[in-house]
C-alpha positions as a Markdown table, in Angstrom:
| # | Residue | x | y | z |
|---|---|---|---|---|
| 1 | Unk | 92.1 | 150.2 | 104.8 |
| 2 | Unk | 90.6 | 149.4 | 108.2 |
| 3 | Unk | 88.2 | 152.1 | 109.4 |
| 4 | Unk | 90.0 | 153.1 | 112.5 |
| 5 | Unk | 93.3 | 153.5 | 110.6 |
| 6 | Unk | 91.8 | 156.3 | 108.6 |
| 7 | Unk | 91.5 | 158.6 | 111.7 |
| 8 | Unk | 95.2 | 158.1 | 112.6 |
| 9 | Unk | 97.8 | 160.6 | 111.2 |
| 10 | Unk | 100.3 | 159.4 | 108.6 |
| 11 | Unk | 103.7 | 158.7 | 109.9 |
| 12 | Unk | 106.1 | 161.6 | 109.7 |
| 13 | Unk | 109.1 | 162.8 | 111.6 |
| 14 | Unk | 109.9 | 159.9 | 114.0 |
| 15 | Unk | 110.5 | 156.5 | 112.5 |
| 16 | Unk | 107.8 | 154.8 | 114.5 |
| 17 | Unk | 104.2 | 155.8 | 115.3 |
| 18 | Unk | 101.0 | 154.3 | 116.7 |
| 19 | Unk | 99.7 | 154.0 | 113.1 |
| 20 | Unk | 102.8 | 152.0 | 112.0 |
| 21 | Unk | 102.4 | 149.7 | 115.0 |
| 22 | Unk | 98.8 | 149.0 | 114.3 |
| 23 | Unk | 99.4 | 148.4 | 110.6 |
| 24 | Unk | 102.2 | 146.0 | 111.5 |
| 25 | Unk | 99.6 | 143.8 | 113.2 |
| 26 | Unk | 96.7 | 144.2 | 110.7 |
| 27 | Unk | 98.0 | 144.6 | 107.1 |
| 28 | Unk | 99.3 | 141.7 | 104.9 |
| 29 | Unk | 103.1 | 141.2 | 104.4 |
| 30 | Unk | 104.6 | 143.4 | 101.7 |
| 31 | Unk | 105.7 | 140.4 | 99.7 |
| 32 | Unk | 106.0 | 136.6 | 99.9 |
| 33 | Unk | 108.8 | 135.0 | 101.8 |
| 34 | Unk | 111.4 | 132.8 | 100.3 |
| 35 | Unk | 111.2 | 129.2 | 101.4 |
| 36 | Unk | 108.1 | 129.7 | 103.7 |
| 37 | Unk | 105.3 | 127.3 | 102.6 |
| 38 | Unk | 102.0 | 129.1 | 101.9 |
| 39 | Unk | 100.4 | 126.6 | 104.4 |
| 40 | Unk | 102.2 | 128.3 | 107.4 |
| 41 | Unk | 99.7 | 130.5 | 109.2 |
| 42 | Unk | 102.1 | 133.5 | 109.2 |
| 43 | Unk | 103.2 | 133.1 | 105.6 |
| 44 | Unk | 101.0 | 136.0 | 104.3 |
| 45 | Unk | 100.1 | 138.2 | 107.2 |
| 46 | Unk | 100.8 | 138.9 | 110.9 |
| 47 | Unk | 99.0 | 136.7 | 113.4 |
| 48 | Unk | 98.6 | 136.2 | 117.1 |
| 49 | Unk | 99.8 | 133.0 | 118.7 |
| 50 | Unk | 99.6 | 132.5 | 122.4 |
| 51 | Unk | 98.9 | 136.2 | 122.9 |
| 52 | Unk | 98.5 | 136.9 | 126.6 |
| 53 | Unk | 98.0 | 133.3 | 127.5 |
| 54 | Unk | 101.5 | 131.8 | 128.3 |
| 55 | Unk | 100.0 | 129.0 | 130.3 |
| 56 | Unk | 102.7 | 127.3 | 132.3 |
| 57 | Unk | 105.5 | 129.2 | 130.5 |
| 58 | Unk | 107.4 | 131.6 | 132.7 |
| 59 | Unk | 110.1 | 133.1 | 130.4 |
| 60 | Unk | 110.0 | 135.5 | 127.5 |
| 61 | Unk | 112.3 | 136.7 | 124.7 |
| 62 | Unk | 111.8 | 139.1 | 121.7 |
| 63 | Unk | 113.1 | 138.1 | 118.3 |
| 64 | Unk | 113.1 | 139.1 | 114.6 |
| 65 | Unk | 113.6 | 137.5 | 111.3 |
| 66 | Unk | 115.0 | 138.7 | 108.0 |
| 67 | Unk | 114.0 | 136.9 | 104.7 |
| 68 | Unk | 114.7 | 137.1 | 101.0 |
| 69 | Unk | 111.6 | 137.9 | 99.0 |
| 70 | Unk | 110.4 | 134.8 | 97.2 |
| 71 | Unk | 112.0 | 134.3 | 93.8 |
| 72 | Unk | 115.0 | 136.6 | 94.4 |
| 73 | Unk | 118.6 | 136.1 | 95.2 |
| 74 | Unk | 120.8 | 137.9 | 97.8 |
| 75 | Unk | 122.4 | 141.1 | 96.6 |
| 76 | Unk | 126.1 | 140.5 | 96.6 |
| 77 | Unk | 127.2 | 143.8 | 98.2 |
| 78 | Unk | 124.2 | 144.5 | 100.5 |
| 79 | Unk | 123.8 | 143.9 | 104.2 |
| 80 | Unk | 120.8 | 144.5 | 106.6 |
| 81 | Unk | 121.7 | 146.7 | 109.5 |
| 82 | Unk | 119.7 | 146.2 | 112.7 |
| 83 | Unk | 119.4 | 148.3 | 115.8 |
| 84 | Unk | 117.3 | 148.9 | 118.9 |
| 85 | Unk | 115.6 | 145.5 | 119.4 |
| 86 | Unk | 113.4 | 146.2 | 122.5 |
| 87 | Unk | 110.5 | 144.5 | 124.3 |
| 88 | Unk | 108.0 | 146.1 | 126.7 |
| 89 | Unk | 105.4 | 144.4 | 128.9 |
| 90 | Unk | 102.2 | 146.2 | 130.1 |
| 91 | Unk | 101.4 | 145.6 | 133.7 |
| 92 | Unk | 97.8 | 145.0 | 134.9 |
| 93 | Unk | 98.7 | 146.3 | 138.3 |
| 94 | Unk | 100.3 | 149.6 | 137.3 |
| 95 | Unk | 98.8 | 150.2 | 133.9 |
| 96 | Unk | 102.3 | 151.1 | 132.6 |
| 97 | Unk | 104.7 | 149.7 | 130.0 |
| 98 | Unk | 108.1 | 148.4 | 131.3 |
| 99 | Unk | 111.2 | 147.8 | 129.2 |
| 100 | Unk | 112.1 | 144.2 | 129.9 |
| 101 | Unk | 114.6 | 143.3 | 127.1 |
| 102 | Unk | 117.0 | 145.4 | 125.1 |
| 103 | Unk | 120.7 | 145.6 | 124.1 |
| 104 | Unk | 122.9 | 143.7 | 121.7 |
| 105 | Unk | 121.5 | 141.5 | 119.0 |
| 106 | Unk | 122.7 | 138.0 | 118.2 |
| 107 | Unk | 121.3 | 135.3 | 116.0 |
| 108 | Unk | 121.8 | 132.5 | 113.4 |
| 109 | Unk | 121.0 | 131.5 | 109.9 |
| 110 | Unk | 118.0 | 129.2 | 110.0 |
| 111 | Unk | 116.4 | 127.1 | 107.3 |
| 112 | Unk | 113.8 | 129.3 | 105.8 |
| 113 | Unk | 111.0 | 126.9 | 106.8 |
| 114 | Unk | 112.6 | 126.3 | 110.3 |
| 115 | Unk | 112.4 | 122.6 | 109.7 |
| 116 | Unk | 113.9 | 120.6 | 112.6 |
| 117 | Unk | 115.3 | 123.9 | 114.0 |
| 118 | Unk | 118.2 | 123.5 | 111.5 |
| 119 | Unk | 120.6 | 126.5 | 111.7 |
| 120 | Unk | 124.2 | 127.6 | 111.4 |
| 121 | Unk | 126.4 | 130.6 | 112.2 |
| 122 | Unk | 125.4 | 133.8 | 110.2 |
| 123 | Unk | 127.6 | 136.4 | 108.7 |
| 124 | Unk | 127.1 | 139.1 | 111.3 |
| 125 | Unk | 129.3 | 142.1 | 112.0 |
| 126 | Unk | 129.1 | 145.2 | 114.2 |
| 127 | Unk | 128.5 | 148.5 | 112.4 |
| 128 | Unk | 130.4 | 151.7 | 113.3 |
| 129 | Unk | 127.1 | 153.7 | 113.5 |
| 130 | Unk | 125.7 | 151.2 | 116.0 |
| 131 | Unk | 123.9 | 147.9 | 115.9 |
| 132 | Unk | 124.9 | 145.0 | 113.7 |
| 133 | Unk | 124.5 | 144.0 | 110.1 |
| 134 | Unk | 124.0 | 140.6 | 108.4 |
| 135 | Unk | 124.5 | 139.2 | 105.0 |
| 136 | Unk | 121.9 | 136.8 | 103.9 |
| 137 | Unk | 122.6 | 133.4 | 102.3 |
| 138 | Unk | 120.3 | 131.7 | 99.8 |
| 139 | Unk | 118.1 | 129.1 | 101.5 |
| 140 | Unk | 118.5 | 130.7 | 105.0 |
| 141 | Unk | 116.9 | 133.5 | 106.9 |
| 142 | Unk | 118.5 | 135.4 | 109.8 |
| 143 | Unk | 116.7 | 134.8 | 113.0 |
| 144 | Unk | 117.8 | 137.1 | 115.8 |
| 145 | Unk | 117.1 | 138.0 | 119.4 |
| 146 | Unk | 118.5 | 140.0 | 122.3 |
| 147 | Unk | 121.9 | 138.7 | 123.4 |
| 148 | Unk | 120.9 | 139.1 | 127.1 |
| 149 | Unk | 118.5 | 136.2 | 126.6 |
| 150 | Unk | 115.2 | 135.3 | 128.2 |
| 151 | Unk | 113.6 | 137.2 | 131.0 |
| 152 | Unk | 111.2 | 136.0 | 133.7 |
| 153 | Unk | 107.5 | 136.9 | 133.4 |
| 154 | Unk | 104.5 | 137.0 | 135.7 |
| 155 | Unk | 101.5 | 135.9 | 133.6 |
| 156 | Unk | 99.0 | 137.1 | 136.2 |
| 157 | Unk | 100.2 | 140.7 | 135.7 |
| 158 | Unk | 100.5 | 140.5 | 131.9 |
| 159 | Unk | 98.2 | 143.0 | 130.0 |
| 160 | Unk | 100.2 | 143.7 | 126.8 |
| 161 | Unk | 103.4 | 142.8 | 124.8 |
| 162 | Unk | 105.2 | 145.1 | 122.5 |
| 163 | Unk | 108.4 | 144.4 | 120.4 |
| 164 | Unk | 110.2 | 146.8 | 118.0 |
| 165 | Unk | 113.4 | 147.0 | 116.0 |
| 166 | Unk | 114.8 | 149.3 | 113.3 |
| 167 | Unk | 116.5 | 148.2 | 110.1 |
| 168 | Unk | 118.0 | 149.5 | 106.8 |
| 169 | Unk | 120.1 | 148.4 | 103.9 |
| 170 | Unk | 123.9 | 149.2 | 104.0 |
| 171 | Unk | 126.7 | 148.4 | 101.5 |
| 172 | Unk | 128.8 | 145.5 | 102.5 |
| 173 | Unk | 131.9 | 147.1 | 101.0 |
| 174 | Unk | 131.6 | 150.9 | 100.2 |
| 175 | Unk | 134.4 | 150.6 | 97.7 |
| 176 | Unk | 132.4 | 148.2 | 95.5 |
| 177 | Unk | 129.3 | 149.0 | 93.4 |
| 178 | Unk | 126.2 | 149.8 | 95.4 |
| 179 | Unk | 123.6 | 147.1 | 94.6 |
| 180 | Unk | 121.0 | 148.0 | 97.3 |
| 181 | Unk | 118.4 | 148.8 | 94.7 |
| 182 | Unk | 118.5 | 145.1 | 93.7 |
| 183 | Unk | 118.1 | 143.9 | 97.3 |
| 184 | Unk | 114.7 | 142.4 | 98.2 |
| 185 | Unk | 114.7 | 141.7 | 101.9 |
| 186 | Unk | 111.8 | 141.5 | 104.3 |
| 187 | Unk | 111.9 | 141.8 | 108.1 |
| 188 | Unk | 109.4 | 141.3 | 110.9 |
| 189 | Unk | 109.5 | 140.8 | 114.7 |
| 190 | Unk | 107.8 | 138.7 | 117.3 |
| 191 | Unk | 108.4 | 137.1 | 120.7 |
| 192 | Unk | 108.4 | 133.7 | 122.3 |
| 193 | Unk | 107.3 | 132.4 | 125.7 |
| 194 | Unk | 109.5 | 129.6 | 127.1 |
| 195 | Unk | 108.9 | 127.1 | 129.8 |
| 196 | Unk | 111.8 | 128.4 | 131.9 |
| 197 | Unk | 114.9 | 130.6 | 131.5 |
| 198 | Unk | 117.1 | 127.6 | 130.8 |
| 199 | Unk | 114.7 | 125.4 | 128.8 |
| 200 | Unk | 116.1 | 123.6 | 125.7 |
| 201 | Unk | 114.2 | 123.6 | 122.5 |
| 202 | Unk | 112.0 | 120.5 | 122.2 |
| 203 | Unk | 110.0 | 120.7 | 119.0 |
| 204 | Unk | 107.7 | 123.5 | 120.4 |
| 205 | Unk | 106.9 | 121.7 | 123.6 |
| 206 | Unk | 109.0 | 124.1 | 125.6 |
| 207 | Unk | 108.2 | 127.3 | 123.7 |
| 208 | Unk | 105.6 | 129.1 | 121.7 |
| 209 | Unk | 105.2 | 132.4 | 120.0 |
| 210 | Unk | 103.3 | 135.4 | 121.5 |
| 211 | Unk | 102.6 | 136.8 | 118.0 |
| 212 | Unk | 104.3 | 137.4 | 114.6 |
| 213 | Unk | 104.3 | 140.9 | 113.1 |
| 214 | Unk | 104.0 | 142.1 | 109.6 |
| 215 | Unk | 107.0 | 141.3 | 107.2 |
| 216 | Unk | 108.0 | 144.6 | 105.5 |
| 217 | Unk | 110.7 | 145.5 | 103.0 |
| 218 | Unk | 114.0 | 146.7 | 104.3 |
| 219 | Unk | 115.0 | 149.9 | 102.4 |
| 220 | Unk | 118.0 | 152.3 | 102.3 |
| 221 | Unk | 116.2 | 154.4 | 104.9 |
| 222 | Unk | 115.7 | 153.3 | 108.5 |
| 223 | Unk | 112.2 | 151.7 | 109.1 |
| 224 | Unk | 110.5 | 150.5 | 112.3 |
| 225 | Unk | 109.1 | 147.0 | 112.5 |
| 226 | Unk | 106.7 | 146.1 | 115.3 |
| 227 | Unk | 104.6 | 143.4 | 117.0 |
| 228 | Unk | 102.1 | 144.1 | 119.8 |
| 229 | Unk | 99.2 | 142.4 | 121.5 |
| 230 | Unk | 96.4 | 143.1 | 122.2 |
| 231 | Unk | 95.6 | 146.0 | 120.0 |
| 232 | Unk | 92.8 | 147.4 | 122.2 |
| 233 | Unk | 95.3 | 147.8 | 125.0 |
| 234 | Unk | 97.8 | 149.4 | 122.6 |
| 235 | Unk | 95.3 | 151.9 | 121.4 |
| 236 | Unk | 94.2 | 152.7 | 125.0 |
| 237 | Unk | 97.8 | 152.9 | 126.4 |
| 238 | Unk | 100.3 | 153.3 | 123.6 |
| 239 | Unk | 103.8 | 151.9 | 124.4 |
| 240 | Unk | 107.1 | 153.8 | 124.1 |
| 241 | Unk | 107.6 | 154.0 | 120.3 |
| 242 | Unk | 111.1 | 155.5 | 120.0 |
């Protein structure tokens, strides 16, 4: 355990906490990801990409990704429910966090290694309790983002980035046997900078990630999943966590 984590309280009550957020940027993933080569620099643990240095990029979008644990198969009657994907930016000028992206979630099924950006429609449905759920398919992850799309950013005022989402396992069909105990799914969040609000993907010439958070198991109970940079700003000025 990192020394400064020892002085933070264990999470209790609310789903999210400063401790959870900091762990989501410092601890290794809870398991290996199906189809992700070990050579990928985010295959085993969270890492910072462009951080607070978007360069000439002027747009931003939060995202998440759901994976099978390596060596496992999808559980036939289990879906992953997602809710509350939100992104906040910390202003240098005001010293305050502002909500810049939230709302409905959309996404697609991508090749697990993201080779050539290959993707296809995913099995997504709305859930009566809110949010959406997805059924994973072997060989594909579920890469998701806010339906509202990218937002404009002002790099000269950027002092921090925070992304969060909540997820749990739900039965696909409650009338069939509950196989959630067999489900081995992992989820994490991140964000991308883009050249412009309307830029097309061009083999990472027009976009790059801010950072990639820790991949954690999705369980029957709601869990919070986070990404934030830089951690010193997060400790000094914690973002809205719930």
